[in-house]
A tleap script that builds the chain and sets N, CA, C and O, in Angstrom:
source leaprc.protein.ff14SB
mol = sequence {
  NMET ARG LYS LEU LEU SER LEU LEU PRO ILE
  THR LEU VAL MET MET THR VAL THR THR ALA
  LYS ALA LEU ALA ASP ALA PRO GLY MET SER
  TRP THR TRP ARG GLU SER ARG LEU SER HIE
  SER GLN CYS VAL ALA GLN ALA ASP ALA ALA
  ILE ARG ASP SER GLY PHE ASN ASN ASN VAL
  GLU ALA VAL GLY THR ALA PRO ASP ILE SER
  THR PHE GLY THR ASN ASP ASP TYR ARG ALA
  ALA ILE ARG CYS ILE THR ASN LYS LYS LEU
  VAL LEU PHE LEU VAL THR GLY ASP GLY SER
  ASP SER GLY LYS LEU GLN SER ARG LEU VAL
  ASN ASN PHE LEU GLY CGLU
}
set mol.1.N position { 0.819 -1.193 0.000 }
set mol.1.CA position { 0.000 0.000 0.000 }
set mol.1.C position { 0.862 1.256 0.000 }
set mol.1.O position { 0.537 2.238 -0.667 }
set mol.2.N position { 1.969 1.221 0.754 }
set mol.2.CA position { 2.855 2.381 0.798 }
set mol.2.C position { 3.455 2.679 -0.572 }
set mol.2.O position { 3.629 3.838 -0.948 }
set mol.3.N position { 3.772 1.606 -1.317 }
set mol.3.CA position { 4.324 1.814 -2.655 }
set mol.3.C position { 3.314 2.521 -3.551 }
set mol.3.O position { 3.679 3.410 -4.321 }
set mol.4.N position { 2.057 2.133 -3.453 }
set mol.4.CA position { 1.016 2.786 -4.239 }
set mol.4.C position { 0.854 4.245 -3.838 }
set mol.4.O position { 0.715 5.112 -4.701 }
set mol.5.N position { 0.871 4.522 -2.547 }
set mol.5.CA position { 0.743 5.898 -2.076 }
set mol.5.C position { 1.947 6.744 -2.486 }
set mol.5.O position { 1.800 7.939 -2.741 }
set mol.6.N position { 3.134 6.140 -2.552 }
set mol.6.CA position { 4.317 6.894 -2.959 }
set mol.6.C position { 4.246 7.279 -4.434 }
set mol.6.O position { 4.895 8.238 -4.852 }
set mol.7.N position { 3.475 6.554 -5.219 }
set mol.7.CA position { 3.305 6.886 -6.634 }
set mol.7.C position { 2.274 7.988 -6.862 }
set mol.7.O position { 2.222 8.572 -7.945 }
set mol.8.N position { 1.469 8.272 -5.869 }
set mol.8.CA position { 0.417 9.262 -6.009 }
set mol.8.C position { 0.934 10.638 -6.410 }
set mol.8.O position { 0.381 11.211 -7.349 }
set mol.9.N position { 1.955 11.215 -5.769 }
set mol.9.CA position { 2.439 12.533 -6.195 }
set mol.9.C position { 2.920 12.553 -7.645 }
set mol.9.O position { 2.654 13.507 -8.376 }
set mol.10.N position { 3.617 11.514 -8.054 }
set mol.10.CA position { 4.100 11.446 -9.441 }
set mol.10.C position { 2.918 11.372 -10.407 }
set mol.10.O position { 2.906 12.039 -11.442 }
set mol.11.N position { 1.938 10.563 -10.061 }
set mol.11.CA position { 0.747 10.425 -10.898 }
set mol.11.C position { 0.016 11.750 -11.024 }
set mol.11.O position { -0.420 12.116 -12.116 }
set mol.12.N position { -0.124 12.470 -9.925 }
set mol.12.CA position { -0.809 13.768 -9.969 }
set mol.12.C position { -0.059 14.774 -10.834 }
set mol.12.O position { -0.676 15.518 -11.595 }
set mol.13.N position { 1.240 14.801 -10.725 }
set mol.13.CA position { 2.045 15.709 -11.552 }
set mol.13.C position { 1.877 15.363 -13.023 }
set mol.13.O position { 1.694 16.257 -13.849 }
set mol.14.N position { 1.935 14.099 -13.358 }
set mol.14.CA position { 1.787 13.675 -14.753 }
set mol.14.C position { 0.401 14.025 -15.286 }
set mol.14.O position { 0.267 14.468 -16.427 }
set mol.15.N position { -0.623 13.830 -14.470 }
set mol.15.CA position { -1.983 14.174 -14.899 }
set mol.15.C position { -2.119 15.666 -15.131 }
set mol.15.O position { -2.759 16.091 -16.093 }
set mol.16.N position { -1.523 16.462 -14.259 }
set mol.16.CA position { -1.599 17.920 -14.390 }
set mol.16.C position { -0.894 18.386 -15.654 }
set mol.16.O position { -1.431 19.209 -16.395 }
set mol.17.N position { 0.293 17.875 -15.905 }
set mol.17.CA position { 1.047 18.253 -17.105 }
set mol.17.C position { 0.295 17.827 -18.360 }
set mol.17.O position { 0.200 18.606 -19.309 }
set mol.18.N position { -0.230 16.630 -18.386 }
set mol.18.CA position { -0.966 16.133 -19.536 }
set mol.18.C position { -2.229 16.949 -19.774 }
set mol.18.O position { -2.543 17.285 -20.915 }
set mol.19.N position { -2.953 17.269 -18.710 }
set mol.19.CA position { -4.167 18.062 -18.836 }
set mol.19.C position { -3.845 19.460 -19.339 }
set mol.19.O position { -4.535 19.967 -20.224 }
set mol.20.N position { -2.818 20.090 -18.797 }
set mol.20.CA position { -2.436 21.432 -19.237 }
set mol.20.C position { -2.043 21.417 -20.707 }
set mol.20.O position { -2.407 22.330 -21.448 }
set mol.21.N position { -1.311 20.406 -21.141 }
set mol.21.CA position { -0.918 20.286 -22.549 }
set mol.21.C position { -2.136 20.106 -23.426 }
set mol.21.O position { -2.225 20.728 -24.485 }
set mol.22.N position { -3.076 19.276 -23.018 }
set mol.22.CA position { -4.293 19.054 -23.810 }
set mol.22.C position { -5.105 20.324 -23.921 }
set mol.22.O position { -5.639 20.626 -24.989 }
set mol.23.N position { -5.209 21.074 -22.837 }
set mol.23.CA position { -5.954 22.327 -22.882 }
set mol.23.C position { -5.256 23.351 -23.753 }
set mol.23.O position { -5.918 24.105 -24.466 }
set mol.24.N position { -3.934 23.396 -23.709 }
set mol.24.CA position { -3.191 24.354 -24.522 }
set mol.24.C position { -3.353 24.049 -26.006 }
set mol.24.O position { -3.373 24.968 -26.825 }
set mol.25.N position { -3.469 22.775 -26.363 }
set mol.25.CA position { -3.592 22.384 -27.753 }
set mol.25.C position { -5.038 22.409 -28.256 }
set mol.25.O position { -5.280 22.275 -29.456 }
set mol.26.N position { -5.980 22.578 -27.358 }
set mol.26.CA position { -7.383 22.539 -27.750 }
set mol.26.C position { -7.719 23.744 -28.620 }
set mol.26.O position { -7.304 24.860 -28.309 }
set mol.27.N position { -8.460 23.538 -29.699 }
set mol.27.CA position { -8.843 24.669 -30.534 }
set mol.27.C position { -9.879 25.532 -29.833 }
set mol.27.O position { -10.712 25.036 -29.075 }
set mol.28.N position { -9.814 26.812 -30.096 }
set mol.28.CA position { -10.819 27.716 -29.568 }
set mol.28.C position { -11.965 27.831 -30.561 }
set mol.28.O position { -11.748 27.827 -31.772 }
set mol.29.N position { -13.173 27.932 -30.051 }
set mol.29.CA position { -14.326 28.118 -30.918 }
set mol.29.C position { -15.363 28.944 -30.175 }
set mol.29.O position { -15.721 28.644 -29.036 }
set mol.30.N position { -15.834 29.981 -30.836 }
set mol.30.CA position { -16.893 30.812 -30.266 }
set mol.30.C position { -17.932 31.062 -31.343 }
set mol.30.O position { -17.604 31.357 -32.492 }
set mol.31.N position { -19.189 30.939 -30.950 }
set mol.31.CA position { -20.258 31.219 -31.891 }
set mol.31.C position { -21.432 31.846 -31.173 }
set mol.31.O position { -21.617 31.664 -29.970 }
set mol.32.N position { -22.211 32.578 -31.920 }
set mol.32.CA position { -23.428 33.199 -31.411 }
set mol.32.C position { -24.329 33.503 -32.600 }
set mol.32.O position { -23.953 33.265 -33.748 }
set mol.33.N position { -25.490 34.017 -32.330 }
set mol.33.CA position { -26.419 34.395 -33.390 }
set mol.33.C position { -27.147 35.664 -33.007 }
set mol.33.O position { -27.224 36.019 -31.831 }
set mol.34.N position { -27.673 36.336 -33.997 }
set mol.34.CA position { -28.487 37.533 -33.788 }
set mol.34.C position { -29.672 37.476 -34.742 }
set mol.34.O position { -29.583 36.914 -35.833 }
set mol.35.N position { -30.774 38.061 -34.315 }
set mol.35.CA position { -31.899 38.232 -35.221 }
set mol.35.C position { -31.570 39.384 -36.158 }
set mol.35.O position { -30.869 40.323 -35.783 }
set mol.36.N position { -32.081 39.303 -37.374 }
set mol.36.CA position { -31.793 40.341 -38.353 }
set mol.36.C position { -32.950 40.472 -39.327 }
set mol.36.O position { -33.531 39.479 -39.765 }
set mol.37.N position { -33.266 41.685 -39.650 }
set mol.37.CA position { -34.305 41.953 -40.646 }
set mol.37.C position { -33.705 42.473 -41.951 }
set mol.37.O position { -34.412 43.035 -42.788 }
set mol.38.N position { -32.404 42.282 -42.114 }
set mol.38.CA position { -31.739 42.716 -43.341 }
set mol.38.C position { -32.217 41.886 -44.526 }
set mol.38.O position { -32.594 40.723 -44.381 }
set mol.39.N position { -32.191 42.510 -45.704 }
set mol.39.CA position { -32.465 41.738 -46.915 }
set mol.39.C position { -31.285 40.801 -47.151 }
set mol.39.O position { -30.230 40.931 -46.531 }
set mol.40.N position { -31.488 39.873 -48.046 }
set mol.40.CA position { -30.430 38.919 -48.340 }
set mol.40.C position { -29.170 39.632 -48.830 }
set mol.40.O position { -28.077 39.365 -48.331 }
set mol.41.N position { -29.310 40.519 -49.783 }
set mol.41.CA position { -28.137 41.204 -50.331 }
set mol.41.C position { -27.466 42.101 -49.291 }
set mol.41.O position { -26.239 42.200 -49.270 }
set mol.42.N position { -28.247 42.755 -48.430 }
set mol.42.CA position { -27.671 43.578 -47.367 }
set mol.42.C position { -26.873 42.721 -46.386 }
set mol.42.O position { -25.771 43.095 -45.983 }
set mol.43.N position { -27.422 41.591 -46.010 }
set mol.43.CA position { -26.757 40.710 -45.048 }
set mol.43.C position { -25.435 40.198 -45.600 }
set mol.43.O position { -24.424 40.210 -44.899 }
set mol.44.N position { -25.434 39.752 -46.844 }
set mol.44.CA position { -24.208 39.223 -47.448 }
set mol.44.C position { -23.161 40.328 -47.579 }
set mol.44.O position { -21.981 40.088 -47.322 }
set mol.45.N position { -23.570 41.521 -47.971 }
set mol.45.CA position { -22.622 42.639 -48.087 }
set mol.45.C position { -22.060 43.018 -46.721 }
set mol.45.O position { -20.862 43.267 -46.588 }
set mol.46.N position { -22.911 43.062 -45.720 }
set mol.46.CA position { -22.466 43.382 -44.363 }
set mol.46.C position { -21.552 42.300 -43.806 }
set mol.46.O position { -20.588 42.602 -43.102 }
set mol.47.N position { -21.846 41.043 -44.117 }
set mol.47.CA position { -21.005 39.937 -43.674 }
set mol.47.C position { -19.607 40.053 -44.277 }
set mol.47.O position { -18.611 39.885 -43.574 }
set mol.48.N position { -19.532 40.335 -45.562 }
set mol.48.CA position { -18.240 40.496 -46.227 }
set mol.48.C position { -17.443 41.629 -45.586 }
set mol.48.O position { -16.254 41.473 -45.307 }
set mol.49.N position { -18.092 42.767 -45.353 }
set mol.49.CA position { -17.407 43.914 -44.741 }
set mol.49.C position { -16.954 43.597 -43.316 }
set mol.49.O position { -15.843 43.957 -42.927 }
set mol.50.N position { -17.804 42.925 -42.537 }
set mol.50.CA position { -17.459 42.598 -41.142 }
set mol.50.C position { -16.296 41.616 -41.072 }
set mol.50.O position { -15.419 41.748 -40.218 }
set mol.51.N position { -16.288 40.633 -41.966 }
set mol.51.CA position { -15.179 39.665 -42.013 }
set mol.51.C position { -13.872 40.418 -42.270 }
set mol.51.O position { -12.885 40.215 -41.564 }
set mol.52.N position { -13.872 41.279 -43.275 }
set mol.52.CA position { -12.659 42.017 -43.639 }
set mol.52.C position { -12.265 43.013 -42.553 }
set mol.52.O position { -11.090 43.110 -42.200 }
set mol.53.N position { -13.241 43.756 -42.018 }
set mol.53.CA position { -12.953 44.759 -40.980 }
set mol.53.C position { -12.444 44.123 -39.691 }
set mol.53.O position { -11.778 44.784 -38.895 }
set mol.54.N position { -12.752 42.850 -39.483 }
set mol.54.CA position { -12.310 42.140 -38.277 }
set mol.54.C position { -10.947 41.482 -38.458 }
set mol.54.O position { -10.455 40.808 -37.553 }
set mol.55.N position { -10.335 41.676 -39.626 }
set mol.55.CA position { -8.988 41.164 -39.857 }
set mol.55.C position { -8.905 39.781 -40.466 }
set mol.55.O position { -7.824 39.192 -40.507 }
set mol.56.N position { -10.015 39.251 -40.936 }
set mol.56.CA position { -10.022 37.932 -41.584 }
set mol.56.C position { -9.979 38.135 -43.104 }
set mol.56.O position { -10.894 37.733 -43.822 }
set mol.57.N position { -8.912 38.759 -43.572 }
set mol.57.CA position { -8.819 39.208 -44.964 }
set mol.57.C position { -8.364 38.144 -45.951 }
set mol.57.O position { -8.456 38.357 -47.160 }
set mol.58.N position { -7.883 37.018 -45.476 }
set mol.58.CA position { -7.399 35.971 -46.376 }
set mol.58.C position { -8.531 35.041 -46.786 }
set mol.58.O position { -9.387 34.690 -45.975 }
set mol.59.N position { -8.525 34.653 -48.037 }
set mol.59.CA position { -9.466 33.645 -48.559 }
set mol.59.C position { -10.921 33.993 -48.297 }
set mol.59.O position { -11.711 33.106 -47.973 }
set mol.60.N position { -11.296 35.252 -48.426 }
set mol.60.CA position { -12.688 35.658 -48.192 }
set mol.60.C position { -13.542 35.172 -49.359 }
set mol.60.O position { -13.249 35.441 -50.524 }
set mol.61.N position { -14.605 34.449 -49.014 }
set mol.61.CA position { -15.529 33.985 -50.043 }
set mol.61.C position { -16.902 33.720 -49.453 }
set mol.61.O position { -17.041 33.402 -48.272 }
set mol.62.N position { -17.908 33.858 -50.296 }
set mol.62.CA position { -19.290 33.541 -49.924 }
set mol.62.C position { -19.661 32.219 -50.576 }
set mol.62.O position { -19.388 31.995 -51.755 }
set mol.63.N position { -20.291 31.341 -49.790 }
set mol.63.CA position { -20.635 30.007 -50.271 }
set mol.63.C position { -22.095 29.735 -49.937 }
set mol.63.O position { -22.554 30.044 -48.837 }
set mol.64.N position { -22.814 29.164 -50.874 }
set mol.64.CA position { -24.209 28.801 -50.649 }
set mol.64.C position { -25.109 29.476 -51.660 }
set mol.64.O position { -24.650 30.103 -52.614 }
set mol.65.N position { -26.391 29.333 -51.428 }
set mol.65.CA position { -27.384 29.976 -52.286 }
set mol.65.C position { -28.417 30.659 -51.408 }
set mol.65.O position { -28.657 30.247 -50.273 }
set mol.66.N position { -29.016 31.693 -51.938 }
set mol.66.CA position { -30.043 32.425 -51.193 }
set mol.66.C position { -31.168 31.464 -50.842 }
set mol.66.O position { -31.528 30.617 -51.659 }
set mol.67.N position { -31.713 31.576 -49.679 }
set mol.67.CA position { -31.527 32.570 -48.623 }
set mol.67.C position { -30.536 32.157 -47.539 }
set mol.67.O position { -30.613 32.669 -46.422 }
set mol.68.N position { -29.603 31.240 -47.835 }
set mol.68.CA position { -28.688 30.704 -46.825 }
set mol.68.C position { -27.264 30.734 -47.375 }
set mol.68.O position { -26.828 29.801 -48.050 }
set mol.69.N position { -26.541 31.827 -47.075 }
set mol.69.CA position { -25.181 31.987 -47.581 }
set mol.69.C position { -24.237 32.231 -46.416 }
set mol.69.O position { -24.550 32.988 -45.497 }
set mol.70.N position { -23.079 31.582 -46.463 }
set mol.70.CA position { -22.038 31.786 -45.461 }
set mol.70.C position { -20.862 32.509 -46.104 }
set mol.70.O position { -20.446 32.184 -47.216 }
set mol.71.N position { -20.336 33.492 -45.388 }
set mol.71.CA position { -19.143 34.210 -45.830 }
set mol.71.C position { -18.009 33.816 -44.897 }
set mol.71.O position { -18.144 33.898 -43.676 }
set mol.72.N position { -16.894 33.389 -45.473 }
set mol.72.CA position { -15.748 32.904 -44.716 }
set mol.72.C position { -14.545 33.797 -44.943 }
set mol.72.O position { -14.416 34.435 -45.987 }
set mol.73.N position { -13.664 33.834 -43.952 }
set mol.73.CA position { -12.377 34.499 -44.090 }
set mol.73.C position { -11.426 33.944 -43.054 }
set mol.73.O position { -11.852 33.358 -42.059 }
set mol.74.N position { -10.128 34.128 -43.288 }
set mol.74.CA position { -9.124 33.637 -42.354 }
set mol.74.C position { -8.081 34.722 -42.090 }
set mol.74.O position { -7.921 35.661 -42.870 }
set mol.75.N position { -7.380 34.565 -40.973 }
set mol.75.CA position { -6.146 35.295 -40.745 }
set mol.75.C position { -5.091 34.237 -40.452 }
set mol.75.O position { -5.311 33.064 -40.753 }
set mol.76.N position { -3.977 34.605 -39.886 }
set mol.76.CA position { -2.905 33.621 -39.687 }
set mol.76.C position { -3.296 32.469 -38.771 }
set mol.76.O position { -2.854 31.339 -38.982 }
set mol.77.N position { -4.122 32.734 -37.753 }
set mol.77.CA position { -4.408 31.720 -36.740 }
set mol.77.C position { -5.873 31.323 -36.606 }
set mol.77.O position { -6.175 30.309 -35.977 }
set mol.78.N position { -6.782 32.091 -37.178 }
set mol.78.CA position { -8.211 31.873 -36.940 }
set mol.78.C position { -8.992 31.876 -38.246 }
set mol.78.O position { -8.558 32.419 -39.262 }
set mol.79.N position { -10.159 31.251 -38.177 }
set mol.79.CA position { -11.115 31.252 -39.268 }
set mol.79.C position { -12.431 31.829 -38.766 }
set mol.79.O position { -12.844 31.572 -37.635 }
set mol.80.N position { -13.078 32.603 -39.613 }
set mol.80.CA position { -14.349 33.221 -39.228 }
set mol.80.C position { -15.401 32.919 -40.286 }
set mol.80.O position { -15.093 32.745 -41.466 }
set mol.81.N position { -16.645 32.863 -39.835 }
set mol.81.CA position { -17.769 32.676 -40.753 }
set mol.81.C position { -18.949 33.478 -40.238 }
set mol.81.O position { -19.203 33.552 -39.035 }
set mol.82.N position { -19.651 34.065 -41.167 }
set mol.82.CA position { -20.945 34.691 -40.876 }
set mol.82.C position { -21.937 34.052 -41.828 }
set mol.82.O position { -21.748 34.061 -43.044 }
set mol.83.N position { -22.981 33.507 -41.265 }
set mol.83.CA position { -23.988 32.809 -42.066 }
set mol.83.C position { -25.287 33.600 -42.037 }
set mol.83.O position { -25.880 33.795 -40.976 }
set mol.84.N position { -25.721 34.047 -43.190 }
set mol.84.CA position { -26.973 34.784 -43.336 }
set mol.84.C position { -28.082 33.797 -43.704 }
set mol.84.O position { -28.047 33.179 -44.768 }
set mol.85.N position { -29.047 33.658 -42.828 }
set mol.85.CA position { -30.210 32.807 -43.095 }
set mol.85.C position { -31.415 33.744 -43.078 }
set mol.85.O position { -32.161 33.806 -42.102 }
set mol.86.N position { -31.584 34.463 -44.171 }
set mol.86.CA position { -32.545 35.563 -44.187 }
set mol.86.C position { -33.998 35.114 -44.121 }
set mol.86.O position { -34.840 35.858 -43.619 }
set mol.87.N position { -34.318 33.915 -44.615 }
set mol.87.CA position { -35.710 33.471 -44.513 }
set mol.87.C position { -36.104 33.145 -43.069 }
set mol.87.O position { -37.291 33.086 -42.752 }
set mol.88.N position { -35.122 32.934 -42.199 }
set mol.88.CA position { -35.372 32.706 -40.766 }
set mol.88.C position { -35.040 33.953 -39.938 }
set mol.88.O position { -35.170 33.955 -38.714 }
set mol.89.N position { -34.606 35.014 -40.635 }
set mol.89.CA position { -34.229 36.271 -39.979 }
set mol.89.C position { -33.112 36.065 -38.948 }
set mol.89.O position { -33.145 36.632 -37.855 }
set mol.90.N position { -32.124 35.241 -39.320 }
set mol.90.CA position { -31.003 34.922 -38.434 }
set mol.90.C position { -29.663 35.190 -39.103 }
set mol.90.O position { -29.507 35.058 -40.317 }
set mol.91.N position { -28.710 35.568 -38.274 }
set mol.91.CA position { -27.316 35.670 -38.695 }
set mol.91.C position { -26.490 34.934 -37.642 }
set mol.91.O position { -26.595 35.223 -36.450 }
set mol.92.N position { -25.664 33.976 -38.092 }
set mol.92.CA position { -24.806 33.208 -37.196 }
set mol.92.C position { -23.368 33.678 -37.355 }
set mol.92.O position { -22.931 34.005 -38.458 }
set mol.93.N position { -22.631 33.710 -36.240 }
set mol.93.CA position { -21.244 34.159 -36.222 }
set mol.93.C position { -20.390 33.068 -35.590 }
set mol.93.O position { -20.741 32.540 -34.535 }
set mol.94.N position { -19.270 32.726 -36.227 }
set mol.94.CA position { -18.404 31.673 -35.737 }
set mol.94.C position { -16.945 32.067 -35.941 }
set mol.94.O position { -16.567 32.563 -37.003 }
set mol.95.N position { -16.130 31.841 -34.910 }
set mol.95.CA position { -14.681 32.006 -35.016 }
set mol.95.C position { -14.034 30.774 -34.399 }
set mol.95.O position { -14.371 30.382 -33.282 }
set mol.96.N position { -13.106 30.167 -35.129 }
set mol.96.CA position { -12.360 29.013 -34.623 }
set mol.96.C position { -10.877 29.242 -34.848 }
set mol.96.O position { -10.480 29.967 -35.761 }
set mol.97.N position { -10.062 28.618 -34.011 }
set mol.97.CA position { -8.622 28.733 -34.187 }
set mol.97.C position { -7.869 28.020 -33.094 }
set mol.97.O position { -8.456 27.442 -32.179 }
set mol.98.N position { -6.559 28.071 -33.208 }
set mol.98.CA position { -5.690 27.372 -32.268 }
set mol.98.C position { -5.205 28.307 -31.171 }
set mol.98.O position { -4.002 28.419 -30.937 }
set mol.99.N position { -6.104 28.959 -30.518 }
set mol.99.CA position { -5.721 29.869 -29.457 }
set mol.99.C position { -6.897 30.218 -28.573 }
set mol.99.O position { -7.993 29.678 -28.725 }
set mol.100.N position { -6.657 31.115 -27.662 }
set mol.100.CA position { -7.682 31.466 -26.680 }
set mol.100.C position { -8.397 32.772 -27.008 }
set mol.100.O position { -9.168 33.268 -26.186 }
set mol.101.N position { -8.162 33.337 -28.181 }
set mol.101.CA position { -8.761 34.627 -28.524 }
set mol.101.C position { -10.043 34.508 -29.335 }
set mol.101.O position { -10.552 35.523 -29.812 }
set mol.102.N position { -10.578 33.315 -29.508 }
set mol.102.CA position { -11.756 33.169 -30.363 }
set mol.102.C position { -12.944 33.965 -29.850 }
set mol.102.O position { -13.693 34.526 -30.650 }
set mol.103.N position { -13.135 34.031 -28.539 }
set mol.103.CA position { -14.252 34.804 -27.986 }
set mol.103.C position { -14.122 36.283 -28.261 }
set mol.103.O position { -15.093 36.939 -28.636 }
set mol.104.N position { -12.931 36.810 -28.076 }
set mol.104.CA position { -12.676 38.231 -28.336 }
set mol.104.C position { -12.862 38.548 -29.820 }
set mol.104.O position { -13.462 39.563 -30.174 }
set mol.105.N position { -12.345 37.679 -30.678 }
set mol.105.CA position { -12.472 37.894 -32.115 }
set mol.105.C position { -13.918 37.753 -32.579 }
set mol.105.O position { -14.358 38.475 -33.474 }
set mol.106.N position { -14.653 36.830 -31.976 }
set mol.106.CA position { -16.062 36.666 -32.330 }
set mol.106.C position { -16.862 37.904 -31.929 }
set mol.106.O position { -17.747 38.330 -32.671 }
set mol.107.N position { -16.566 38.482 -30.775 }
set mol.107.CA position { -17.241 39.714 -30.351 }
set mol.107.C position { -16.942 40.851 -31.318 }
set mol.107.O position { -17.830 41.631 -31.661 }
set mol.108.N position { -15.694 40.944 -31.756 }
set mol.108.CA position { -15.330 41.981 -32.734 }
set mol.108.C position { -16.082 41.778 -34.033 }
set mol.108.O position { -16.542 42.743 -34.643 }
set mol.109.N position { -16.213 40.526 -34.463 }
set mol.109.CA position { -16.936 40.194 -35.692 }
set mol.109.C position { -18.396 40.637 -35.597 }
set mol.109.O position { -18.923 41.263 -36.516 }
set mol.110.N position { -19.039 40.309 -34.486 }
set mol.110.CA position { -20.443 40.695 -34.280 }
set mol.110.C position { -20.574 42.211 -34.257 }
set mol.110.O position { -21.450 42.772 -34.913 }
set mol.111.N position { -19.697 42.877 -33.497 }
set mol.111.CA position { -19.768 44.340 -33.423 }
set mol.111.C position { -19.559 45.002 -34.768 }
set mol.111.O position { -20.237 45.977 -35.090 }
set mol.112.N position { -18.626 44.484 -35.560 }
set mol.112.CA position { -18.411 45.055 -36.885 }
set mol.112.C position { -19.610 44.813 -37.800 }
set mol.112.O position { -19.950 45.674 -38.612 }
set mol.113.N position { -20.245 43.667 -37.679 }
set mol.113.CA position { -21.443 43.392 -38.478 }
set mol.113.C position { -22.577 44.332 -38.097 }
set mol.113.O position { -23.275 44.856 -38.965 }
set mol.114.N position { -22.760 44.546 -36.794 }
set mol.114.CA position { -23.862 45.383 -36.312 }
set mol.114.C position { -23.545 46.868 -36.378 }
set mol.114.O position { -24.427 47.698 -36.159 }
set mol.115.N position { -22.299 47.212 -36.676 }
set mol.115.CA position { -21.909 48.622 -36.752 }
set mol.115.C position { -21.747 49.267 -35.395 }
set mol.115.O position { -21.997 50.462 -35.237 }
set mol.116.N position { -21.330 48.487 -34.417 }
set mol.116.CA position { -21.179 49.008 -33.058 }
set mol.116.C position { -19.733 49.346 -32.762 }
set mol.116.O position { -19.418 49.798 -31.661 }
savepdb mol mol.pdb
quit
């Protein structure tokens, strides 16, 4: 029993290091939605501007067909998407990446879309 108890501190240290490493490597993802009464063309134009204004200037493209189009963009570490679902009066916002700033970047994306 003493041998097992003597291994406990080592086991706890290993678990802590492994858990911290797993959390550090975990991708960040933040998403939210807002109601919107924008027309389809207004929503897509605003999505494109918000993606670019938020710093996701690489590989910007709109994919889909009306009334459900997603606009995507990337920067060095993160990917962003704004999805206009105008027949449901919804706009979805998503930011993913390999870091802890996805929430902050997602808030910036929403604010830029809403003009705040």
